[in-house]
C-alpha positions in Angstrom: 120.1 133.7 100.7 121.5 136.5 98.5 122.2 134.0 95.7 118.6 132.7 95.9 117.3 136.2 95.8 119.4 137.0 92.7 118.2 133.9 91.0 114.6 134.7 91.7 115.0 138.2 90.3 117.1 137.1 87.3 115.7 134.0 85.7 118.4 134.1 83.1 121.0 133.3 85.7 121.7 129.6 86.0 123.9 127.6 88.3 126.6 125.4 86.6 125.7 121.8 86.1 127.3 119.4 88.6 130.1 117.1 87.3 128.0 114.1 88.2 124.6 112.9 87.0 121.8 114.6 88.9 119.8 112.1 91.0 116.5 113.8 90.0 115.2 115.1 86.8 113.2 118.4 86.5 110.0 116.6 87.6 111.5 115.2 90.7 111.7 111.5 89.5 114.6 109.4 88.7 115.9 109.6 85.1 115.3 106.4 83.0 118.1 104.0 82.5 119.8 104.9 79.3 120.0 102.2 76.6 123.7 103.2 76.1 124.5 101.8 79.5 123.2 98.4 78.4 124.7 98.5 74.8 128.2 99.1 76.2 128.1 95.7 78.1 128.6 92.4 76.3 125.3 90.8 75.4 126.3 87.4 76.7 127.2 88.9 80.0 123.8 90.6 80.4 121.9 87.5 79.3 123.8 85.0 81.4 125.6 86.4 84.4 125.4 90.2 84.5 127.6 92.0 87.0 124.6 93.4 88.9 125.2 94.3 92.5 122.5 94.1 95.2 124.1 96.9 97.1 122.1 100.1 97.3 124.4 102.1 99.6 126.9 103.5 97.0 125.9 107.0 96.0 128.8 109.0 94.6 126.8 112.1 93.9 126.1 112.9 97.5 128.4 110.4 99.3 125.6 109.5 101.6 123.8 106.3 102.2 120.0 105.7 102.2 120.1 105.8 106.0 121.1 109.5 105.9 118.5 110.7 103.4 115.9 113.2 104.8 112.2 112.8 104.1 112.3 115.4 101.4 115.0 113.6 99.5 112.9 110.6 98.6 113.1 109.1 95.1 109.9 110.9 93.7 110.2 114.3 95.2 112.4 117.3 94.9 113.8 118.9 98.2 111.2 120.9 100.0 112.5 122.7 103.2 109.0 124.0 104.0 107.5 120.6 103.7 110.3 119.1 105.8 109.6 121.6 108.6 105.9 120.9 108.4 106.4 117.2 108.7 108.4 117.6 112.0 105.3 119.1 113.7 102.9 116.7 115.3 100.1 115.8 112.9 96.7 114.1 113.6 96.1 110.7 111.9 93.7 112.2 109.4 96.2 114.8 108.2 99.0 112.2 108.0 96.7 109.9 106.0 95.9 112.7 103.5 99.6 113.5 103.1 100.5 109.9 102.6 97.7 109.5 100.1 99.0 112.5 98.2 102.6 111.0 98.3 101.2 107.7 97.1 99.5 109.5 94.2 102.7 111.3 93.2 104.7 108.1 93.4 102.1 106.4 91.2 102.6 108.9 88.5 106.4 109.4 88.9 107.4 106.4 86.8 107.9 102.7 86.8 110.0 101.1 89.5 110.4 97.6 88.0 114.0 98.4 87.0 114.7 99.0 90.6 113.6 95.6 92.0 116.1 93.4 93.8 118.5 92.1 91.1 117.8 88.4 92.1 114.1 88.9 91.8 112.9 86.8 88.9 110.6 89.7 87.8 113.6 92.2 87.7 113.4 93.6 84.1 111.2 90.6 83.2 107.5 91.3 83.4 105.2 88.3 83.2 103.5 87.6 79.8 99.9 88.0 80.7 98.6 86.9 77.3 100.5 83.6 77.6 99.3 83.1 81.2 95.7 83.8 80.2 96.0 81.0 77.5 97.3 78.5 80.1 95.1 79.5 83.1 91.4 79.9 82.3 90.6 81.3 85.7 93.1 84.1 85.1 91.9 84.8 81.6 88.5 85.8 82.9 90.0 89.0 84.4 91.7 90.2 81.2 90.2 93.1 79.3 90.3 93.0 75.5 91.1 96.3 73.8 90.2 97.5 70.4 93.8 97.1 69.1 93.7 93.4 70.1 95.9 93.7 73.2 94.8 92.4 76.6 95.1 94.2 79.9 94.5 93.0 83.4 91.6 94.6 85.2 93.6 96.1 88.1 90.5 97.7 89.7 89.1 94.2 90.5 90.4 92.8 93.8 89.7 89.3 92.6 92.0 89.9 89.6 94.8 90.6 92.0 94.2 87.2 93.7 94.1 85.3 90.4 97.3 87.0 89.2 99.1 86.0 92.4 97.7 82.5 92.3 98.8 82.1 88.7 102.3 83.5 89.2 102.9 81.3 92.3 101.8 78.2 90.3 103.7 79.1 87.1 107.0 80.4 88.6 107.2 78.6 92.0 105.0 75.5 91.6 103.1 76.7 94.7 99.4 75.8 94.9 97.8 78.7 96.8 94.5 80.4 97.6 92.9 82.8 100.0 89.3 83.6 100.8 87.7 87.0 100.0 88.4 90.0 102.2 92.0 89.0 103.1 95.1 90.8 101.9 96.4 89.7 98.6 100.2 90.1 98.5 102.0 91.7 95.5 104.3 88.9 94.7 107.4 90.8 93.3 107.4 93.1 96.4 107.3 90.1 98.8 110.2 88.5 96.8 112.2 91.7 97.3 111.9 91.3 101.1 113.0 87.6 101.0 116.1 88.6 98.9 117.0 91.4 101.3 116.9 88.9 104.1 119.3 86.7 102.1 121.6 89.7 101.7 121.6 90.5 105.4 122.5 86.9 106.2 125.2 86.6 103.5 127.0 89.6 105.0 128.4 92.9 103.9 131.5 91.6 102.2 129.5 89.2 100.1 127.0 91.9 99.0 129.7 94.5 98.2 132.2 92.2 96.4 130.1 89.8 94.4 127.5 90.0 91.7 123.9 89.6 93.1 123.5 86.1 91.6 126.8 84.8 93.1 126.3 85.5 96.8 127.0 82.7 99.3 123.6 82.6 101.0 123.4 80.4 104.1 121.6 77.2 103.0 120.2 76.3 106.4 118.3 79.2 108.1 115.5 79.6 110.7 113.2 82.6 110.5 110.1 84.0 112.1 107.3 85.7 110.3 105.2 87.9 112.6 101.7 88.2 111.2 101.9 85.4 108.7 98.4 86.2 107.4 96.0 84.0 105.4 98.4 84.1 102.4 101.4 82.7 104.3 103.4 84.3 101.4 106.8 84.8 103.1 107.3 81.2 104.4 106.0 79.7 101.1 108.4 81.9 99.0 111.2 81.5 101.4 111.1 77.7 101.4 110.6 77.5 97.7 113.6 79.8 96.9 115.8 78.3 99.7 114.7 74.7 100.3 116.9 74.4 103.4 115.1 77.3 105.2 112.5 76.8 108.0 109.9 79.2 109.2 107.8 79.9 112.3 104.8 82.0 111.5 102.3 83.6 114.0 99.0 85.4 113.7 96.3 86.7 116.0 93.5 85.8 113.6 92.3 82.2 113.8 90.6 82.2 110.4 93.7 83.6 108.8 95.9 81.0 110.4 93.7 78.2 109.2 93.9 79.5 105.7 97.7 79.7 106.0 97.8 76.2 107.3 95.8 75.0 104.4 98.3 76.6 102.0 101.2 74.9 103.8 99.5 71.5 103.7 98.5 72.0 100.0 102.2 72.1 99.2 103.4 69.4 101.6 105.6 71.9 103.6 104.5 71.0 107.1 108.1 70.0 107.9 109.4 73.4 107.0 106.7 75.8 108.2 105.3 75.8 111.7 102.3 78.1 112.5 101.1 79.3 115.9 98.0 81.3 117.0 98.9 84.1 119.3 96.7 86.1 121.7 96.5 89.7 120.7 97.4 90.8 124.2 100.6 88.8 124.2 104.1 90.1 123.4 104.9 89.6 119.7 108.2 87.7 120.2 108.9 87.0 123.8 105.7 85.1 124.2 106.0 83.4 120.8 109.5 81.9 121.1 109.7 79.0 123.5 112.9 78.1 125.3 113.1 74.8 123.3 112.8 76.8 120.0 116.4 77.9 120.3 118.0 80.6 118.2 116.8 82.1 114.9 118.6 83.8 112.1 116.0 86.5 111.3 112.6 88.0 112.1 110.5 89.5 109.4 107.2 91.4 109.6 104.7 93.2 107.3 102.9 95.1 110.0 99.5 96.8 109.8 100.4 100.2 108.3 97.5 102.3 109.7 96.0 103.5 112.9 92.4 103.5 111.5 90.4 102.1 108.6 89.7 105.7 107.4 93.5 106.3 107.1 93.9 103.0 105.2 91.1 103.8 102.7 92.6 107.3 102.1 96.1 105.8 101.4 94.9 103.1 99.1 92.9 105.1 96.6 95.3 104.3 93.7 94.8 100.5 93.8 92.3 97.9 94.7 92.7 96.7 98.3 91.0 93.8 100.0 92.7 93.6 103.4 90.7 93.2 106.6 90.9 95.1 109.9 93.6 92.9 111.6 95.8 93.1 108.5 95.7 96.8 108.0 95.0 98.5 111.3 96.6 98.5 114.7 96.6 100.9 117.7 99.2 103.6 117.0 99.9 102.4 113.4 103.0 100.7 112.2 105.4 102.6 114.4 103.7 101.5 117.6 103.6 97.9 116.2 107.3 97.7 115.3 108.2 99.4 118.6 106.8 96.3 120.3 109.2 94.2 118.3 112.1 96.4 119.3 111.0 96.2 122.9 111.0 92.4 122.6 114.4 92.4 120.8 115.9 94.2 123.8 115.1 91.1 125.9 116.0 88.5 123.3 119.2 90.2 122.1 121.4 87.9 120.1 119.0 85.0 120.2 117.9 86.4 116.8 120.6 87.5 114.4 118.5 90.1 112.5 115.2 91.7 113.4 113.5 93.3 110.5 110.2 94.9 109.5 108.7 96.4 106.4 107.2 99.9 106.6 104.5 101.6 104.6 105.3 105.3 105.5 108.7 106.8 104.8 108.2 109.1 107.8 108.3 105.9 110.0 111.9 105.0 108.9 113.8 107.5 111.0 111.7 106.9 114.1 112.2 103.1 113.9 115.9 103.5 113.3 116.2 105.8 116.3 114.4 103.4 118.5 116.5 100.5 117.4 119.7 102.4 118.0 118.3 103.5 121.4 117.7 99.8 122.3 121.4 99.2 121.9 121.4 97.6 118.4 125.0 97.3 117.1 123.9 97.3 113.5 121.0 99.1 111.8 120.2 98.8 108.1 117.6 100.2 105.8 116.4 99.5 102.3 113.6 100.1 99.9 111.4 97.6 98.0 110.2 98.6 94.5 107.5 97.2 92.3 105.5 98.8 89.6 104.3 102.1 91.0 104.9 101.3 94.6 107.7 101.8 97.0 108.0 100.3 100.5 110.7 100.7 103.2 112.3 98.2 105.6 114.5 98.5 108.7 116.7 95.8 110.1 118.7 95.8 113.4 121.0 93.4 115.1 122.7 93.0 118.5 125.5 91.1 116.9 128.7 92.9 116.1 129.4 93.9 112.5 130.6 91.1 110.4 133.6 93.1 109.1 135.6 96.2 109.9 135.4 98.7 107.0 137.1 101.9 105.9 136.0 104.1 103.1 137.5 106.9 101.0 136.0 109.2 98.4 138.3 111.1 96.0 138.4 112.8 92.6 141.1 112.0 90.1 142.0 113.0 86.5 144.0 109.8 85.9 142.6 106.8 84.0 141.5 103.6 85.6 144.7 101.8 84.7 146.8 104.6 86.2 145.0 104.5 89.5 145.3 100.7 89.7 149.0 101.0 88.9 149.4 103.5 91.6 148.0 101.1 94.1 150.3 98.3 92.8 153.3 100.6 93.0 152.5 101.3 96.7 152.3 97.6 97.4 155.6 96.8 95.7 157.5 99.8 97.3 156.1 99.1 100.8 156.8 95.4 100.8 155.3 92.8 103.1 152.0 93.0 101.2 150.4 90.6 98.7 147.6 91.9 96.4 145.8 90.0 93.7 143.1 91.5 91.5 140.1 89.4 90.6 140.0 89.7 86.8 136.5 88.0 86.6 135.0 90.9 88.7 136.9 93.8 87.2 134.8 95.8 84.7 131.4 97.4 84.3 128.8 96.8 86.9 125.1 97.9 87.3 124.7 98.8 90.9 122.7 101.0 93.3 119.0 102.0 93.5 119.1 103.3 89.9 121.2 100.4 88.5 123.8 103.1 87.7 126.8 102.0 85.5 130.0 101.8 87.5 133.5 100.6 86.8 134.5 98.3 89.6 137.7 96.4 90.5 138.1 94.0 93.4 141.3 92.7 94.9 142.1 90.3 97.8 145.2 91.1 99.9 147.3 89.9 102.7 149.6 91.9 105.0 152.6 89.8 106.1 154.7 92.5 107.8 154.2 95.9 109.2 156.3 98.0 106.8 154.4 101.3 106.2 154.5 102.9 109.6 157.1 105.2 111.1 157.7 102.6 113.8 158.4 100.0 111.1 160.9 102.4 109.4 162.7 103.1 112.6 162.9 99.4 113.4 164.3 98.8 109.9 167.1 101.2 110.5 167.8 99.7 113.9 167.7 96.2 112.4 170.3 97.2 109.8 172.6 98.1 112.6 171.7 95.0 114.6 170.2 96.9 117.5 166.6 95.7 117.3 164.3 92.9 116.4 161.8 93.0 113.6 158.5 94.8 114.0 155.0 93.2 113.8 155.3 90.1 111.7 153.0 87.2 111.1 154.0 83.7 112.1 155.7 81.7 109.5 153.3 81.2 106.6 150.7 83.3 108.3 149.5 86.9 107.6 149.0 89.7 110.1 145.6 90.3 108.5 143.8 89.8 105.2 141.5 92.3 103.4 139.4 93.0 100.4 139.8 96.2 98.4 136.9 97.4 96.2 137.7 100.3 93.9 134.7 102.0 92.1 134.6 104.8 89.6 131.6 106.6 88.1 131.4 108.5 84.8 132.9 108.2 81.4 136.5 107.2 80.9 136.9 110.3 78.8 135.8 112.7 81.5 138.3 115.2 82.7 137.7 114.4 86.4 136.1 111.3 87.8 134.6 110.5 91.2 136.0 107.4 92.9 135.3 105.4 96.0 137.6 102.9 97.7 136.4 100.5 100.4 138.6 98.2 102.4 137.2 95.4 104.5 139.2 93.5 107.2 138.5 89.8 106.7 138.2 87.6 109.8 141.1 85.2 110.1 143.2 83.2 112.5 146.2 85.4 113.2 148.8 85.9 115.9 147.8 89.4 116.9 145.2 90.6 119.4 142.0 92.2 118.0 143.2 95.7 119.1 146.6 95.3 117.4 144.9 94.0 114.2 142.5 96.9 114.1 145.3 99.4 114.7 147.4 98.0 111.9 144.3 97.8 109.5 143.3 101.4 110.2 146.9 102.7 109.7 147.3 100.7 106.5 144.0 102.1 105.2 145.0 105.6 106.1 148.3 105.4 104.2 146.7 103.9 101.1 143.9 106.5 101.1 146.4 109.3 101.4 148.1 108.1 98.2 144.8 107.9 96.4 143.3 111.1 97.7 145.9 113.5 96.2 
């Protein structure tokens, strides 16, 4: 408080700059990606297979994941303690609608989010060429506005222009024949693709996402998913089956007209064998009454719920863009939180019958509430993410009753040594300790673009095996006793078999010339057939990680 008072009285005083890039510029928006970050990477690597990660949880500057961000620390806004306190108070729907509309307006003017799409999104850093599309598709060209300088722009204020754009992109990029009648919600295609790719990440698993480039993930080829509220556009099943031909979808809706339109889109593309659609009574439970016993298990549930509690709230929040959605698509009693809460309630009954339950959200204030409800329902995993397109950001929450796919330990540290010296320090530990095999993956060591801002990171990945317990005090005591012939060897894998295997990911941020650099080390325990019990394996893995992190964190 005294420091704040002194700063307010003496404008000339200034706090020292942090040793890491600030996550916000002076206007509260993310700084643009610097061209130098791209110039420093080989051109052929960027053009063909760039090391771009789809992980958005690594944030050196604050050492916190997106799950821990407060409402006031969103991408477009500077911290605002007063606003945070005000948001915690109960607010009527009209007031919340006005605040969300203002947030939407600020986001609209805060900058372009296209560089923050999912890295596998085909529109990531590659905007469609509207001029070429207009030449090829006459129905689309009618909505282009010719300017005095000869350039053409799309008439974004026209709802029909949005429909024609989506229709054209689906045909051009996915060979999907598609149409919807007036007054139904027209989906922004890149945003919907972001959701599909996030589902792929969830199903691929944490280790895949964290240790492989985005375009190299081992995505399950045969998957069954549920789309709650499939809508007239049927966009998620259509995109899902086109991008992953082995996937199958079950879609539901309470609007008979919308479902008939969706069915027509499925039949138009000959996908009846991959997409099943069912009409639901609006009084029925969203999942429990939808999934029949003979349907078996599903890999995921996805949902784009009605965001608003009233049409007035919806109109106030959509003032920056044309919107053509109808009542069922945009409004539900209690808004999106009440709707997703119904999915959570059903998930408590279905439990592991579905691997991942997910939903998109239109209000950032809803994220914490849904996360809290999912954890309260007993979910063993809860994940969040953000979807970016143009001037728009959306949020998503996923939860699962399955145990985590991998045990993980993490360490943050600051070092003055170079990258090579830190790597040699790890190799020296492995050699001196003995009983450990470690092999660096040279194809993955180097510069990566990662995180919500596609920040430049240096990253090294190694695969390791632990054959003997050699780093603990107990192991050292046993070694002494063995030398005298008084004891057997400690924990040792069976002949030709390891005690456990692991993946080590070492990440550094900042210039190699910096005096101090921030580092993060992650170790994942890989599932394997070994001779130890789960408890003994976890004990050894945790102690091994602790010893290695102590060496790094000097």
